[in-house]
N, C-alpha and C positions, 0 to 999 in steps of 0.2 A: 789665828784660828784656822784649823784644817777644814777644807770644804768637804762635804759629804755628797757622794755621787747620788743622783736621783734614783729612787727605787722604781722598779717596774710595776706595772699594773697588777702583777701576780705576786708581789711582795718580795721579790728577790732580784738581785742584779746579776746578770750573766757574767761569765768570765770575760775580761777585756773591757768591762764597763758598759757594754751596749745593751740597752734594754731589750727584752724579748719582744716587746710590742713593736720595736723598730725593725725586727727581722721578718722576712716573708713567712707567713704562717699558712699551714694546710687548711685551717678552718678559721674563718673570720666572720664573726657575727652570725654563726650557725649555718654558713654557706661554704660549699667546696670551692677551692680555687682550681684553676686549670690544671696544675700539676697534681692535685689530689684526685681530680676526676680521671685523669689518664691512668694514675696508679691503680685506682679502683677497677677500671675496665680491664686492665691487664690481669689483675688478680682474678676477676670473674671469668675471663676467657681461659685462663689456665685451669680453673676448676672445671669448666665445661669440657675442655679437652681431656682432662683426666677421666671424667665420667664417661665420655664417648669411647675412649680407649678401653675402659673397663667393660662397657656393653659389647663392643666389637669382639673382644677376646672371649666373652661369655658365649656369644653366638657361634664363634668359630669352634669353641670347645664342644658345643652341642652338636654341630654338624659333624665333627670328627667322631663323636660318639655314635651318631646314627649310622655313619658309614661302617663302623666296626660291627654294629649289631645287626644291621639289615643285610640279609643274604638274598640276592636275586634268584627267582625261581624260573628257570628256563627249561622247557621241555626239550629233550634231546631229539634231533632229527632222525627220522626213520632211515634205515639203510636203503639205498637205491636197489630196485629190483633188477635182477640179472636178466638181460635181454637174450633170449634164445631164438636165433634165426631159424625160420622154417624154410626148407628148400622148396623151390617152385618146381613141381613135378610135371607140369603141363607145358613146358617150354616147347616141346616138339609137337604139340597138338595144333590143330587149325584154329586160328584166331576166330572167335565167334562173330566178329564184326567185319571179317574180310570178305571181299568179293569172291574169293576162291570158294568159300563155303556156300555162298549163294549159288554160284555156278554149279557146284556139285549137287545141291538140292534140286535145282531146276532140271539137271540131267536125270536125276533119279525120278523126278516127277514125270519126265518125258518118257522114261522106260516103262512106267506103269500103264497097264491097259486101261482104256477109257479115261485117261487123264485129260484134263482140260488144256494142259499145256503141250500135249503131245504134238498136235498139229501146228501149234504156234512156234515151237522151237525148230521145226524143220522147214519153214517157209522163209522167203526173203523179206526183209523189212522194207516197208514202203516209206516214201519221203516224209509224209505227215506224221509218222510215228516218232520222229525226232522232237516233236513239240508237245508240251502238255496241253490237255484239252482246254484249260481255261485261258490259253493264249490264242485260241481260235474264236472267230465270230462268223456266224452265217449272215451274209449280206444279200442273198437272193437265191433264185433257182431258175433253171432253164430246162427245156425238154428237147431231147434229140431223138428222133425216130421213135417217138412215143415213150422214151425212157427218161425219167427225171434225173437231173444233175443238180447238186447243191453247190453254191458258190461260197467258198470259205476264204476269209481274209486272215493271213498269218504273216506277220512282219512286213506289212504293207504290200504283200504279194497276194494274188488271187489264184485260188486252186479250184478245180472242178472235181467233185467226188461223186461216186455213184454207189448204189447198194453193193455190198461185198468188199468195198475198199476198207483200208485200215487207217485210223487216225488216233492220235494221242499216244501216251506212253504206257497205257494199261491194256494193251492188246485190244483196243477198241475197234470193233467191226461194225460197219454201217449196215443197219437192218432195213431202214425205211426212210424215204425222203418225201416230205410234203412241202407245200408252199411256205409253211411257217416254222418247220423244225426238221432236224436230222436226228433220228432215233438210232442208237447204237448199243452194242453189248460190250462190256468190259470184263476182264478177268483180274481179280484182285485177291489178296490174302486177307482172311478175317483175323479176329483176335487170337484164335487158336493156331494160326499159321497155315490153315487149310486154304487152298485156292478155290474161289467161288466166283460165280457170275453175278453181275449187277447191271442194271439198265441206266443209261445216261442219255441226255439230249442236248442238242445245240439249238437254241431258239433264234429265230430271225431277229436281227437287230434293226430297229428303226433308224432313220437318218439322224435324228437328234441324238440317239444313243451312240451311233457311230462317231459323231463329232465329239462327243464327250470322251470317248475312248481315245 
């Protein structure tokens, strides 16, 4: 009698006589095998890549459309103004800040009758007129033949001055000398440029004040 090959669990014998149950199966007992799981992950990954490629292309198409439709609005720049040079017509005039102009003005003042500077411009300058008044200090006084003299300290040097002498840089003329001060008259320019007289004094400096200086 001829033997009959065993039937598979699924009711049929595969070619070659090997039962299907004996071959590696993708699904056994309702669970995925390792090969089945890998195949499923590859399939899902491919589907995701296809979806991403589609979304990227759609975004790129939208951006291209926006570039074609949007037109930038830029205000044109105004044309530069033409520079027109103005010639300087006063190049040959006297500089308003030059000493030459001041000298001319002083000479004009000296020529005027009853000018305050008329006598000052014609006399010889005295040594103490080279120093400003605030650089001097009165340190004492003496009397010679009944005539008072003030002792003035300038640059650590001691000078004797009497009434009628000139000190300071504003044509300061000593008017009166007492034991405590030297009174003098100065000639200065006011805000309007007019020459005018003003009074000034040099007060006697105490010893403590002299040391502080």
